[in-house]
Backbone atoms as SQL, in Angstrom:
CREATE TABLE atoms (id INTEGER PRIMARY KEY, chain TEXT, resi INTEGER, resn TEXT, atom TEXT, x REAL, y REAL, z REAL);
INSERT INTO atoms VALUES
  (1, 'A', 1, 'MET', 'N', 38.852, 249.851, 78.839),
  (2, 'A', 1, 'MET', 'CA', 37.973, 249.888, 77.684),
  (3, 'A', 1, 'MET', 'C', 36.983, 248.726, 77.784),
  (4, 'A', 2, 'ALA', 'N', 35.727, 249.056, 77.696),
  (5, 'A', 2, 'ALA', 'CA', 34.686, 248.034, 77.735),
  (6, 'A', 2, 'ALA', 'C', 34.577, 247.339, 76.384),
  (7, 'A', 3, 'VAL', 'N', 34.159, 246.089, 76.431),
  (8, 'A', 3, 'VAL', 'CA', 33.903, 245.321, 75.212),
  (9, 'A', 3, 'VAL', 'C', 32.390, 245.179, 75.092),
  (10, 'A', 4, 'ILE', 'N', 31.845, 245.661, 73.993),
  (11, 'A', 4, 'ILE', 'CA', 30.401, 245.672, 73.780),
  (12, 'A', 4, 'ILE', 'C', 30.078, 244.936, 72.490),
  (13, 'A', 5, 'VAL', 'N', 29.072, 244.067, 72.563),
  (14, 'A', 5, 'VAL', 'CA', 28.590, 243.331, 71.395),
  (15, 'A', 5, 'VAL', 'C', 27.194, 243.861, 71.078),
  (16, 'A', 6, 'LEU', 'N', 27.042, 244.411, 69.896),
  (17, 'A', 6, 'LEU', 'CA', 25.780, 245.020, 69.493),
  (18, 'A', 6, 'LEU', 'C', 24.868, 244.018, 68.802),
  (19, 'A', 7, 'ASP', 'N', 23.607, 244.083, 69.154),
  (20, 'A', 7, 'ASP', 'CA', 22.583, 243.326, 68.452),
  (21, 'A', 7, 'ASP', 'C', 22.156, 244.138, 67.227),
  (22, 'A', 8, 'ALA', 'N', 21.642, 243.457, 66.232),
  (23, 'A', 8, 'ALA', 'CA', 21.204, 244.130, 65.002),
  (24, 'A', 8, 'ALA', 'C', 20.175, 245.214, 65.297),
  (25, 'A', 9, 'GLY', 'N', 19.271, 244.963, 66.235),
  (26, 'A', 9, 'GLY', 'CA', 18.223, 245.933, 66.547),
  (27, 'A', 9, 'GLY', 'C', 18.758, 247.274, 67.005),
  (28, 'A', 10, 'VAL', 'N', 19.868, 247.253, 67.741),
  (29, 'A', 10, 'VAL', 'CA', 20.481, 248.499, 68.210),
  (30, 'A', 10, 'VAL', 'C', 21.066, 249.267, 67.027),
  (31, 'A', 11, 'LEU', 'N', 21.760, 248.568, 66.160),
  (32, 'A', 11, 'LEU', 'CA', 22.370, 249.230, 65.007),
  (33, 'A', 11, 'LEU', 'C', 21.305, 249.734, 64.031),
  (34, 'A', 12, 'ILE', 'N', 20.262, 248.943, 63.824),
  (35, 'A', 12, 'ILE', 'CA', 19.157, 249.389, 62.967),
  (36, 'A', 12, 'ILE', 'C', 18.521, 250.637, 63.567),
  (37, 'A', 13, 'GLY', 'N', 18.284, 250.608, 64.870),
  (38, 'A', 13, 'GLY', 'CA', 17.718, 251.772, 65.545),
  (39, 'A', 13, 'GLY', 'C', 18.593, 253.002, 65.416),
  (40, 'A', 14, 'TYR', 'N', 19.894, 252.803, 65.496),
  (41, 'A', 14, 'TYR', 'CA', 20.846, 253.907, 65.374),
  (42, 'A', 14, 'TYR', 'C', 20.813, 254.506, 63.966),
  (43, 'A', 15, 'LEU', 'N', 20.743, 253.663, 62.969),
  (44, 'A', 15, 'LEU', 'CA', 20.821, 254.113, 61.578),
  (45, 'A', 15, 'LEU', 'C', 19.507, 254.650, 61.026),
  (46, 'A', 16, 'ASP', 'N', 18.377, 254.199, 61.580),
  (47, 'A', 16, 'ASP', 'CA', 17.058, 254.528, 61.035),
  (48, 'A', 16, 'ASP', 'C', 16.321, 255.493, 61.966),
  (49, 'A', 17, 'ARG', 'N', 16.203, 256.736, 61.544),
  (50, 'A', 17, 'ARG', 'CA', 15.541, 257.756, 62.369),
  (51, 'A', 17, 'ARG', 'C', 14.077, 257.433, 62.652),
  (52, 'A', 18, 'ASP', 'N', 13.457, 256.607, 61.816),
  (53, 'A', 18, 'ASP', 'CA', 12.050, 256.266, 62.001),
  (54, 'A', 18, 'ASP', 'C', 11.849, 255.043, 62.892),
  (55, 'A', 19, 'ASP', 'N', 12.925, 254.387, 63.286),
  (56, 'A', 19, 'ASP', 'CA', 12.833, 253.190, 64.123),
  (57, 'A', 19, 'ASP', 'C', 12.418, 253.580, 65.545),
  (58, 'A', 20, 'SER', 'N', 11.596, 252.743, 66.166),
  (59, 'A', 20, 'SER', 'CA', 11.113, 253.038, 67.523),
  (60, 'A', 20, 'SER', 'C', 12.240, 253.063, 68.557),
  (61, 'A', 21, 'HIS', 'N', 13.376, 252.468, 68.256),
  (62, 'A', 21, 'HIS', 'CA', 14.510, 252.435, 69.183),
  (63, 'A', 21, 'HIS', 'C', 15.580, 253.478, 68.841),
  (64, 'A', 22, 'HIS', 'N', 15.270, 254.388, 67.921),
  (65, 'A', 22, 'HIS', 'CA', 16.292, 255.319, 67.431),
  (66, 'A', 22, 'HIS', 'C', 16.929, 256.146, 68.554),
  (67, 'A', 23, 'ALA', 'N', 16.126, 256.829, 69.342),
  (68, 'A', 23, 'ALA', 'CA', 16.679, 257.731, 70.362),
  (69, 'A', 23, 'ALA', 'C', 17.552, 256.970, 71.354),
  (70, 'A', 24, 'ARG', 'N', 17.072, 255.835, 71.835),
  (71, 'A', 24, 'ARG', 'CA', 17.856, 255.054, 72.804),
  (72, 'A', 24, 'ARG', 'C', 19.110, 254.493, 72.159),
  (73, 'A', 25, 'SER', 'N', 19.011, 254.081, 70.902),
  (74, 'A', 25, 'SER', 'CA', 20.179, 253.531, 70.205),
  (75, 'A', 25, 'SER', 'C', 21.241, 254.604, 69.983),
  (76, 'A', 26, 'VAL', 'N', 20.822, 255.805, 69.619),
  (77, 'A', 26, 'VAL', 'CA', 21.770, 256.905, 69.438),
  (78, 'A', 26, 'VAL', 'C', 22.463, 257.207, 70.765),
  (79, 'A', 27, 'THR', 'N', 21.695, 257.247, 71.843),
  (80, 'A', 27, 'THR', 'CA', 22.276, 257.515, 73.162),
  (81, 'A', 27, 'THR', 'C', 23.320, 256.472, 73.525),
  (82, 'A', 28, 'VAL', 'N', 22.985, 255.197, 73.364),
  (83, 'A', 28, 'VAL', 'CA', 23.929, 254.145, 73.756),
  (84, 'A', 28, 'VAL', 'C', 25.152, 254.137, 72.853),
  (85, 'A', 29, 'MET', 'N', 24.983, 254.428, 71.575),
  (86, 'A', 29, 'MET', 'CA', 26.141, 254.479, 70.678),
  (87, 'A', 29, 'MET', 'C', 27.048, 255.661, 71.032),
  (88, 'A', 30, 'ASN', 'N', 26.464, 256.788, 71.384),
  (89, 'A', 30, 'ASN', 'CA', 27.270, 257.940, 71.798),
  (90, 'A', 30, 'ASN', 'C', 28.008, 257.647, 73.098),
  (91, 'A', 31, 'GLU', 'N', 27.332, 256.990, 74.036),
  (92, 'A', 31, 'GLU', 'CA', 27.963, 256.622, 75.306),
  (93, 'A', 31, 'GLU', 'C', 29.071, 255.593, 75.107),
  (94, 'A', 32, 'SER', 'N', 29.002, 254.823, 74.040),
  (95, 'A', 32, 'SER', 'CA', 29.967, 253.749, 73.778),
  (96, 'A', 32, 'SER', 'C', 31.143, 254.199, 72.922),
  (97, 'A', 33, 'ALA', 'N', 31.193, 255.467, 72.578),
  (98, 'A', 33, 'ALA', 'CA', 32.307, 255.974, 71.765),
  (99, 'A', 33, 'ALA', 'C', 33.623, 255.675, 72.476),
  (100, 'A', 34, 'GLY', 'N', 34.567, 255.134, 71.736),
  (101, 'A', 34, 'GLY', 'CA', 35.869, 254.796, 72.302),
  (102, 'A', 34, 'GLY', 'C', 35.952, 253.403, 72.889),
  (103, 'A', 35, 'GLU', 'N', 34.822, 252.720, 72.979),
  (104, 'A', 35, 'GLU', 'CA', 34.813, 251.345, 73.484),
  (105, 'A', 35, 'GLU', 'C', 35.087, 250.383, 72.327),
  (106, 'A', 36, 'GLU', 'N', 35.378, 249.148, 72.660),
  (107, 'A', 36, 'GLU', 'CA', 35.592, 248.107, 71.645),
  (108, 'A', 36, 'GLU', 'C', 34.226, 247.550, 71.263),
  (109, 'A', 37, 'LEU', 'N', 33.763, 247.884, 70.074),
  (110, 'A', 37, 'LEU', 'CA', 32.423, 247.503, 69.630),
  (111, 'A', 37, 'LEU', 'C', 32.490, 246.342, 68.648),
  (112, 'A', 38, 'HIS', 'N', 31.745, 245.287, 68.970),
  (113, 'A', 38, 'HIS', 'CA', 31.692, 244.094, 68.128),
  (114, 'A', 38, 'HIS', 'C', 30.296, 243.958, 67.531),
  (115, 'A', 39, 'LEU', 'N', 30.247, 243.391, 66.342),
  (116, 'A', 39, 'LEU', 'CA', 28.995, 243.061, 65.675),
  (117, 'A', 39, 'LEU', 'C', 29.173, 241.687, 65.054),
  (118, 'A', 40, 'PRO', 'N', 28.415, 240.689, 65.520),
  (119, 'A', 40, 'PRO', 'CA', 28.519, 239.375, 64.881),
  (120, 'A', 40, 'PRO', 'C', 28.183, 239.480, 63.392),
  (121, 'A', 41, 'ALA', 'N', 28.840, 238.682, 62.578),
  (122, 'A', 41, 'ALA', 'CA', 28.568, 238.690, 61.135),
  (123, 'A', 41, 'ALA', 'C', 27.091, 238.430, 60.864),
  (124, 'A', 42, 'SER', 'N', 26.467, 237.596, 61.688),
  (125, 'A', 42, 'SER', 'CA', 25.040, 237.308, 61.513),
  (126, 'A', 42, 'SER', 'C', 24.196, 238.563, 61.743),
  (127, 'A', 43, 'ALA', 'N', 24.564, 239.396, 62.720),
  (128, 'A', 43, 'ALA', 'CA', 23.838, 240.640, 62.979),
  (129, 'A', 43, 'ALA', 'C', 24.086, 241.647, 61.852),
  (130, 'A', 44, 'TYR', 'N', 25.309, 241.661, 61.343),
  (131, 'A', 44, 'TYR', 'CA', 25.623, 242.518, 60.190),
  (132, 'A', 44, 'TYR', 'C', 24.702, 242.155, 59.018),
  (133, 'A', 45, 'ALA', 'N', 24.542, 240.863, 58.776),
  (134, 'A', 45, 'ALA', 'CA', 23.665, 240.416, 57.686),
  (135, 'A', 45, 'ALA', 'C', 22.227, 240.867, 57.925),
  (136, 'A', 46, 'GLU', 'N', 21.758, 240.783, 59.180),
  (137, 'A', 46, 'GLU', 'CA', 20.400, 241.233, 59.498),
  (138, 'A', 46, 'GLU', 'C', 20.226, 242.713, 59.164),
  (139, 'A', 47, 'VAL', 'N', 21.202, 243.521, 59.529),
  (140, 'A', 47, 'VAL', 'CA', 21.146, 244.956, 59.242),
  (141, 'A', 47, 'VAL', 'C', 21.121, 245.196, 57.733),
  (142, 'A', 48, 'MET', 'N', 21.948, 244.473, 57.016),
  (143, 'A', 48, 'MET', 'CA', 22.080, 244.701, 55.580),
  (144, 'A', 48, 'MET', 'C', 20.865, 244.237, 54.782),
  (145, 'A', 49, 'VAL', 'N', 20.079, 243.314, 55.298),
  (146, 'A', 49, 'VAL', 'CA', 18.863, 242.887, 54.591),
  (147, 'A', 49, 'VAL', 'C', 17.964, 244.097, 54.340),
  (148, 'A', 50, 'GLY', 'N', 17.684, 244.847, 55.389),
  (149, 'A', 50, 'GLY', 'CA', 16.843, 246.037, 55.242),
  (150, 'A', 50, 'GLY', 'C', 17.476, 247.085, 54.348),
  (151, 'A', 51, 'ALA', 'N', 18.794, 247.211, 54.445),
  (152, 'A', 51, 'ALA', 'CA', 19.508, 248.185, 53.615),
  (153, 'A', 51, 'ALA', 'C', 19.385, 247.836, 52.135),
  (154, 'A', 52, 'TYR', 'N', 19.539, 246.561, 51.820),
  (155, 'A', 52, 'TYR', 'CA', 19.392, 246.141, 50.418),
  (156, 'A', 52, 'TYR', 'C', 17.955, 246.336, 49.937),
  (157, 'A', 53, 'ARG', 'N', 16.992, 245.997, 50.779),
  (158, 'A', 53, 'ARG', 'CA', 15.588, 246.154, 50.379),
  (159, 'A', 53, 'ARG', 'C', 15.251, 247.609, 50.096),
  (160, 'A', 54, 'ALA', 'N', 15.857, 248.515, 50.851),
  (161, 'A', 54, 'ALA', 'CA', 15.579, 249.942, 50.688),
  (162, 'A', 54, 'ALA', 'C', 16.480, 250.603, 49.649),
  (163, 'A', 55, 'GLY', 'N', 17.383, 249.825, 49.052),
  (164, 'A', 55, 'GLY', 'CA', 18.308, 250.387, 48.076),
  (165, 'A', 55, 'GLY', 'C', 19.369, 251.285, 48.703),
  (166, 'A', 56, 'LEU', 'N', 19.680, 251.035, 49.976),
  (167, 'A', 56, 'LEU', 'CA', 20.610, 251.888, 50.718),
  (168, 'A', 56, 'LEU', 'C', 21.867, 251.154, 51.170),
  (169, 'A', 57, 'ALA', 'N', 22.163, 250.025, 50.554),
  (170, 'A', 57, 'ALA', 'CA', 23.252, 249.173, 51.038),
  (171, 'A', 57, 'ALA', 'C', 24.594, 249.896, 51.096),
  (172, 'A', 58, 'ASP', 'N', 24.941, 250.637, 50.056),
  (173, 'A', 58, 'ASP', 'CA', 26.242, 251.316, 50.048),
  (174, 'A', 58, 'ASP', 'C', 26.348, 252.329, 51.185),
  (175, 'A', 59, 'GLY', 'N', 25.314, 253.113, 51.374),
  (176, 'A', 59, 'GLY', 'CA', 25.320, 254.117, 52.436),
  (177, 'A', 59, 'GLY', 'C', 25.362, 253.507, 53.822),
  (178, 'A', 60, 'VAL', 'N', 24.602, 252.444, 54.025),
  (179, 'A', 60, 'VAL', 'CA', 24.599, 251.772, 55.328),
  (180, 'A', 60, 'VAL', 'C', 25.961, 251.149, 55.593),
  (181, 'A', 61, 'ARG', 'N', 26.533, 250.537, 54.587),
  (182, 'A', 61, 'ARG', 'CA', 27.866, 249.936, 54.743),
  (183, 'A', 61, 'ARG', 'C', 28.886, 251.005, 55.129),
  (184, 'A', 62, 'GLU', 'N', 28.808, 252.168, 54.497),
  (185, 'A', 62, 'GLU', 'CA', 29.719, 253.275, 54.827),
  (186, 'A', 62, 'GLU', 'C', 29.531, 253.736, 56.267),
  (187, 'A', 63, 'ARG', 'N', 28.285, 253.860, 56.702),
  (188, 'A', 63, 'ARG', 'CA', 28.011, 254.276, 58.091),
  (189, 'A', 63, 'ARG', 'C', 28.562, 253.254, 59.072),
  (190, 'A', 64, 'ILE', 'N', 28.398, 251.971, 58.762),
  (191, 'A', 64, 'ILE', 'CA', 28.928, 250.924, 59.634),
  (192, 'A', 64, 'ILE', 'C', 30.449, 251.006, 59.674),
  (193, 'A', 65, 'ASP', 'N', 31.073, 251.223, 58.521),
  (194, 'A', 65, 'ASP', 'CA', 32.536, 251.358, 58.475),
  (195, 'A', 65, 'ASP', 'C', 33.009, 252.539, 59.323),
  (196, 'A', 66, 'GLU', 'N', 32.268, 253.639, 59.297),
  (197, 'A', 66, 'GLU', 'CA', 32.631, 254.820, 60.090),
  (198, 'A', 66, 'GLU', 'C', 32.622, 254.524, 61.586),
  (199, 'A', 67, 'LEU', 'N', 31.782, 253.596, 62.011),
  (200, 'A', 67, 'LEU', 'CA', 31.692, 253.241, 63.431),
  (201, 'A', 67, 'LEU', 'C', 32.865, 252.375, 63.889),
  (202, 'A', 68, 'GLU', 'N', 33.640, 251.873, 62.933),
  (203, 'A', 68, 'GLU', 'CA', 34.804, 251.022, 63.223),
  (204, 'A', 68, 'GLU', 'C', 34.441, 249.813, 64.088),
  (205, 'A', 69, 'LEU', 'N', 33.328, 249.196, 63.745),
  (206, 'A', 69, 'LEU', 'CA', 32.899, 247.987, 64.449),
  (207, 'A', 69, 'LEU', 'C', 33.782, 246.817, 64.050),
  (208, 'A', 70, 'LEU', 'N', 34.033, 245.940, 64.986),
  (209, 'A', 70, 'LEU', 'CA', 34.731, 244.695, 64.688),
  (210, 'A', 70, 'LEU', 'C', 33.671, 243.677, 64.294),
  (211, 'A', 71, 'ILE', 'N', 33.687, 243.229, 63.052),
  (212, 'A', 71, 'ILE', 'CA', 32.717, 242.242, 62.572),
  (213, 'A', 71, 'ILE', 'C', 33.286, 240.862, 62.884),
  (214, 'A', 72, 'ASP', 'N', 32.602, 240.138, 63.764),
  (215, 'A', 72, 'ASP', 'CA', 33.080, 238.827, 64.207),
  (216, 'A', 72, 'ASP', 'C', 32.527, 237.729, 63.305),
  (217, 'A', 73, 'PRO', 'N', 33.410, 236.957, 62.669),
  (218, 'A', 73, 'PRO', 'CA', 32.959, 235.880, 61.781),
  (219, 'A', 73, 'PRO', 'C', 32.400, 234.701, 62.572),
  (220, 'A', 74, 'VAL', 'N', 31.629, 233.897, 61.877),
  (221, 'A', 74, 'VAL', 'CA', 31.130, 232.660, 62.472),
  (222, 'A', 74, 'VAL', 'C', 32.089, 231.551, 62.063),
  (223, 'A', 75, 'ASP', 'N', 32.914, 231.130, 63.010),
  (224, 'A', 75, 'ASP', 'CA', 33.818, 230.011, 62.754),
  (225, 'A', 75, 'ASP', 'C', 33.284, 228.784, 63.497),
  (226, 'A', 76, 'ARG', 'N', 34.041, 227.732, 63.477),
  (227, 'A', 76, 'ARG', 'CA', 33.572, 226.484, 64.086),
  (228, 'A', 76, 'ARG', 'C', 33.333, 226.637, 65.588),
  (229, 'A', 77, 'ALA', 'N', 34.247, 227.299, 66.288),
  (230, 'A', 77, 'ALA', 'CA', 34.088, 227.492, 67.732),
  (231, 'A', 77, 'ALA', 'C', 32.832, 228.311, 68.033),
  (232, 'A', 78, 'MET', 'N', 32.598, 229.344, 67.236),
  (233, 'A', 78, 'MET', 'CA', 31.410, 230.175, 67.421),
  (234, 'A', 78, 'MET', 'C', 30.140, 229.369, 67.146),
  (235, 'A', 79, 'ALA', 'N', 30.162, 228.574, 66.096),
  (236, 'A', 79, 'ALA', 'CA', 29.005, 227.743, 65.757),
  (237, 'A', 79, 'ALA', 'C', 28.720, 226.730, 66.861),
  (238, 'A', 80, 'ASP', 'N', 29.768, 226.125, 67.414),
  (239, 'A', 80, 'ASP', 'CA', 29.579, 225.178, 68.520),
  (240, 'A', 80, 'ASP', 'C', 28.982, 225.866, 69.744),
  (241, 'A', 81, 'ALA', 'N', 29.496, 227.043, 70.073),
  (242, 'A', 81, 'ALA', 'CA', 28.983, 227.776, 71.233),
  (243, 'A', 81, 'ALA', 'C', 27.515, 228.151, 71.035),
  (244, 'A', 82, 'ALA', 'N', 27.166, 228.589, 69.835),
  (245, 'A', 82, 'ALA', 'CA', 25.774, 228.936, 69.538),
  (246, 'A', 82, 'ALA', 'C', 24.884, 227.701, 69.595),
  (247, 'A', 83, 'ALA', 'N', 25.381, 226.578, 69.099),
  (248, 'A', 83, 'ALA', 'CA', 24.605, 225.333, 69.137),
  (249, 'A', 83, 'ALA', 'C', 24.338, 224.903, 70.578),
  (250, 'A', 84, 'ARG', 'N', 25.349, 225.042, 71.450),
  (251, 'A', 84, 'ARG', 'CA', 25.158, 224.707, 72.871),
  (252, 'A', 84, 'ARG', 'C', 24.069, 225.578, 73.486),
  (253, 'A', 85, 'LEU', 'N', 24.102, 226.852, 73.177),
  (254, 'A', 85, 'LEU', 'CA', 23.087, 227.765, 73.709),
  (255, 'A', 85, 'LEU', 'C', 21.691, 227.404, 73.212),
  (256, 'A', 86, 'ARG', 'N', 21.581, 227.089, 71.926),
  (257, 'A', 86, 'ARG', 'CA', 20.268, 226.704, 71.373),
  (258, 'A', 86, 'ARG', 'C', 19.780, 225.394, 71.952),
  (259, 'A', 87, 'ALA', 'N', 20.698, 224.470, 72.221),
  (260, 'A', 87, 'ALA', 'CA', 20.313, 223.185, 72.817),
  (261, 'A', 87, 'ALA', 'C', 19.761, 223.390, 74.224),
  (262, 'A', 88, 'THR', 'N', 20.304, 224.358, 74.934),
  (263, 'A', 88, 'THR', 'CA', 19.874, 224.640, 76.307),
  (264, 'A', 88, 'THR', 'C', 18.610, 225.491, 76.340),
  (265, 'A', 89, 'HIS', 'N', 18.497, 226.418, 75.425),
  (266, 'A', 89, 'HIS', 'CA', 17.363, 227.356, 75.382),
  (267, 'A', 89, 'HIS', 'C', 16.628, 227.145, 74.059),
  (268, 'A', 90, 'ARG', 'N', 15.656, 226.272, 74.058),
  (269, 'A', 90, 'ARG', 'CA', 14.982, 225.851, 72.825),
  (270, 'A', 90, 'ARG', 'C', 14.302, 226.991, 72.063),
  (271, 'A', 91, 'SER', 'N', 13.866, 228.014, 72.762),
  (272, 'A', 91, 'SER', 'CA', 13.181, 229.118, 72.073),
  (273, 'A', 91, 'SER', 'C', 14.162, 230.145, 71.499),
  (274, 'A', 92, 'LEU', 'N', 15.440, 229.981, 71.769),
  (275, 'A', 92, 'LEU', 'CA', 16.451, 230.925, 71.295),
  (276, 'A', 92, 'LEU', 'C', 16.660, 230.772, 69.790),
  (277, 'A', 93, 'ARG', 'N', 16.519, 231.873, 69.058),
  (278, 'A', 93, 'ARG', 'CA', 16.746, 231.845, 67.612),
  (279, 'A', 93, 'ARG', 'C', 18.245, 231.813, 67.331),
  (280, 'A', 94, 'LEU', 'N', 18.615, 231.260, 66.191),
  (281, 'A', 94, 'LEU', 'CA', 20.032, 231.132, 65.853),
  (282, 'A', 94, 'LEU', 'C', 20.768, 232.476, 65.842),
  (283, 'A', 95, 'PRO', 'N', 20.221, 233.548, 65.245),
  (284, 'A', 95, 'PRO', 'CA', 20.951, 234.821, 65.290),
  (285, 'A', 95, 'PRO', 'C', 21.222, 235.295, 66.725),
  (286, 'A', 96, 'ASP', 'N', 20.263, 235.053, 67.616),
  (287, 'A', 96, 'ASP', 'CA', 20.450, 235.446, 69.010),
  (288, 'A', 96, 'ASP', 'C', 21.476, 234.558, 69.706),
  (289, 'A', 97, 'ALA', 'N', 21.482, 233.282, 69.378),
  (290, 'A', 97, 'ALA', 'CA', 22.494, 232.375, 69.929),
  (291, 'A', 97, 'ALA', 'C', 23.884, 232.786, 69.458),
  (292, 'A', 98, 'LEU', 'N', 24.011, 233.191, 68.209),
  (293, 'A', 98, 'LEU', 'CA', 25.301, 233.661, 67.693),
  (294, 'A', 98, 'LEU', 'C', 25.725, 234.964, 68.371),
  (295, 'A', 99, 'LEU', 'N', 24.779, 235.818, 68.663),
  (296, 'A', 99, 'LEU', 'CA', 25.067, 237.058, 69.382),
  (297, 'A', 99, 'LEU', 'C', 25.622, 236.753, 70.772),
  (298, 'A', 100, 'LEU', 'N', 24.939, 235.885, 71.513),
  (299, 'A', 100, 'LEU', 'CA', 25.396, 235.524, 72.858),
  (300, 'A', 100, 'LEU', 'C', 26.725, 234.784, 72.817),
  (301, 'A', 101, 'ALA', 'N', 26.903, 233.918, 71.838),
  (302, 'A', 101, 'ALA', 'CA', 28.171, 233.190, 71.702),
  (303, 'A', 101, 'ALA', 'C', 29.318, 234.158, 71.426),
  (304, 'A', 102, 'THR', 'N', 29.066, 235.166, 70.613),
  (305, 'A', 102, 'THR', 'CA', 30.089, 236.179, 70.348),
  (306, 'A', 102, 'THR', 'C', 30.467, 236.892, 71.641),
  (307, 'A', 103, 'ALA', 'N', 29.466, 237.282, 72.415),
  (308, 'A', 103, 'ALA', 'CA', 29.732, 237.974, 73.679),
  (309, 'A', 103, 'ALA', 'C', 30.546, 237.099, 74.628),
  (310, 'A', 104, 'GLN', 'N', 30.244, 235.812, 74.659),
  (311, 'A', 104, 'GLN', 'CA', 31.018, 234.901, 75.505),
  (312, 'A', 104, 'GLN', 'C', 32.463, 234.830, 75.029),
  (313, 'A', 105, 'GLN', 'N', 32.663, 234.721, 73.725),
  (314, 'A', 105, 'GLN', 'CA', 34.025, 234.574, 73.191),
  (315, 'A', 105, 'GLN', 'C', 34.882, 235.816, 73.392),
  (316, 'A', 106, 'VAL', 'N', 34.294, 236.992, 73.307),
  (317, 'A', 106, 'VAL', 'CA', 35.081, 238.225, 73.462),
  (318, 'A', 106, 'VAL', 'C', 34.962, 238.799, 74.871),
  (319, 'A', 107, 'ASP', 'N', 34.228, 238.089, 75.739),
  (320, 'A', 107, 'ASP', 'CA', 33.977, 238.519, 77.115),
  (321, 'A', 107, 'ASP', 'C', 33.409, 239.933, 77.139),
  (322, 'A', 108, 'GLY', 'N', 32.326, 240.101, 76.377),
  (323, 'A', 108, 'GLY', 'CA', 31.713, 241.415, 76.259),
  (324, 'A', 108, 'GLY', 'C', 30.292, 241.454, 76.769),
  (325, 'A', 109, 'GLU', 'N', 29.782, 242.667, 76.861),
  (326, 'A', 109, 'GLU', 'CA', 28.403, 242.910, 77.256),
  (327, 'A', 109, 'GLU', 'C', 27.566, 243.058, 75.990),
  (328, 'A', 110, 'VAL', 'N', 26.427, 242.388, 75.949),
  (329, 'A', 110, 'VAL', 'CA', 25.494, 242.514, 74.828),
  (330, 'A', 110, 'VAL', 'C', 24.586, 243.713, 75.081),
  (331, 'A', 111, 'ILE', 'N', 24.398, 244.517, 74.062),
  (332, 'A', 111, 'ILE', 'CA', 23.379, 245.563, 74.114),
  (333, 'A', 111, 'ILE', 'C', 22.365, 245.223, 73.037),
  (334, 'A', 112, 'THR', 'N', 21.101, 245.117, 73.452),
  (335, 'A', 112, 'THR', 'CA', 20.048, 244.631, 72.567),
  (336, 'A', 112, 'THR', 'C', 18.743, 245.379, 72.811),
  (337, 'A', 113, 'THR', 'N', 17.818, 245.215, 71.897),
  (338, 'A', 113, 'THR', 'CA', 16.455, 245.712, 72.063),
  (339, 'A', 113, 'THR', 'C', 15.508, 244.561, 72.405),
  (340, 'A', 114, 'ASP', 'N', 16.044, 243.365, 72.537),
  (341, 'A', 114, 'ASP', 'CA', 15.262, 242.136, 72.717),
  (342, 'A', 114, 'ASP', 'C', 15.212, 241.724, 74.189),
  (343, 'A', 115, 'ARG', 'N', 14.052, 241.893, 74.809),
  (344, 'A', 115, 'ARG', 'CA', 13.890, 241.562, 76.227),
  (345, 'A', 115, 'ARG', 'C', 14.135, 240.083, 76.528),
  (346, 'A', 116, 'VAL', 'N', 13.837, 239.213, 75.595),
  (347, 'A', 116, 'VAL', 'CA', 14.026, 237.769, 75.806),
  (348, 'A', 116, 'VAL', 'C', 15.490, 237.460, 76.099),
  (349, 'A', 117, 'LEU', 'N', 16.396, 238.097, 75.396),
  (350, 'A', 117, 'LEU', 'CA', 17.823, 237.856, 75.621),
  (351, 'A', 117, 'LEU', 'C', 18.234, 238.259, 77.026),
  (352, 'A', 118, 'GLY', 'N', 17.616, 239.292, 77.556),
  (353, 'A', 118, 'GLY', 'CA', 17.912, 239.722, 78.916),
  (354, 'A', 118, 'GLY', 'C', 17.541, 238.682, 79.947),
  (355, 'A', 119, 'ARG', 'N', 16.549, 237.879, 79.659),
  (356, 'A', 119, 'ARG', 'CA', 16.153, 236.811, 80.590),
  (357, 'A', 119, 'ARG', 'C', 17.066, 235.598, 80.475),
  (358, 'A', 120, 'ILE', 'N', 17.655, 235.385, 79.314),
  (359, 'A', 120, 'ILE', 'CA', 18.519, 234.221, 79.116),
  (360, 'A', 120, 'ILE', 'C', 19.866, 234.412, 79.797),
  (361, 'A', 121, 'ASP', 'N', 20.434, 235.605, 79.704),
  (362, 'A', 121, 'ASP', 'CA', 21.753, 235.864, 80.299),
  (363, 'A', 121, 'ASP', 'C', 21.774, 237.271, 80.900),
  (364, 'A', 122, 'PRO', 'N', 21.057, 237.468, 82.017),
  (365, 'A', 122, 'PRO', 'CA', 20.922, 238.818, 82.569),
  (366, 'A', 122, 'PRO', 'C', 22.239, 239.456, 83.011),
  (367, 'A', 123, 'ALA', 'N', 23.231, 238.650, 83.350),
  (368, 'A', 123, 'ALA', 'CA', 24.515, 239.206, 83.784),
  (369, 'A', 123, 'ALA', 'C', 25.294, 239.813, 82.622),
  (370, 'A', 124, 'ARG', 'N', 25.055, 239.328, 81.418),
  (371, 'A', 124, 'ARG', 'CA', 25.839, 239.765, 80.263),
  (372, 'A', 124, 'ARG', 'C', 25.042, 240.672, 79.321),
  (373, 'A', 125, 'VAL', 'N', 23.737, 240.739, 79.470),
  (374, 'A', 125, 'VAL', 'CA', 22.884, 241.426, 78.490),
  (375, 'A', 125, 'VAL', 'C', 22.251, 242.679, 79.089),
  (376, 'A', 126, 'ARG', 'N', 22.368, 243.783, 78.359),
  (377, 'A', 126, 'ARG', 'CA', 21.678, 245.024, 78.722),
  (378, 'A', 126, 'ARG', 'C', 20.626, 245.290, 77.653),
  (379, 'A', 127, 'VAL', 'N', 19.382, 245.394, 78.082),
  (380, 'A', 127, 'VAL', 'CA', 18.269, 245.634, 77.161),
  (381, 'A', 127, 'VAL', 'C', 17.942, 247.126, 77.171),
  (382, 'A', 128, 'LEU', 'N', 17.887, 247.719, 75.995),
  (383, 'A', 128, 'LEU', 'CA', 17.475, 249.119, 75.901),
  (384, 'A', 128, 'LEU', 'C', 16.000, 249.207, 76.239),
  (385, 'A', 129, 'ALA', 'N', 15.686, 250.008, 77.224),
  (386, 'A', 129, 'ALA', 'CA', 14.287, 250.123, 77.657),
  (387, 'A', 129, 'ALA', 'C', 13.727, 251.475, 77.285);
């Protein structure tokens, strides 16, 4: 069983038919059925911002629950790992550092829509193209 860490952009693309990444996100989510899927708590929050703004929070939360994603909390070890990544890669945003730190902690592959992350850790990151 593969361990996969999802970026918010992939989940947003999967949930939103109008998103430019929808088709690729649906494909990757279907291909990942049965795998161990992780979502950092920070990425969950990113997804839910749009859901709350659109008045769709309950429905989005239900869809996320149906996917049986493991929501990874930000604890001290995770925060330290993200801080190390940000210290090394100055242009790395905190949510992205938390995403990469989660992947390191669970020894998983990141799936993202963000090409920049693919350049930071190409061995661990798969960018939807």
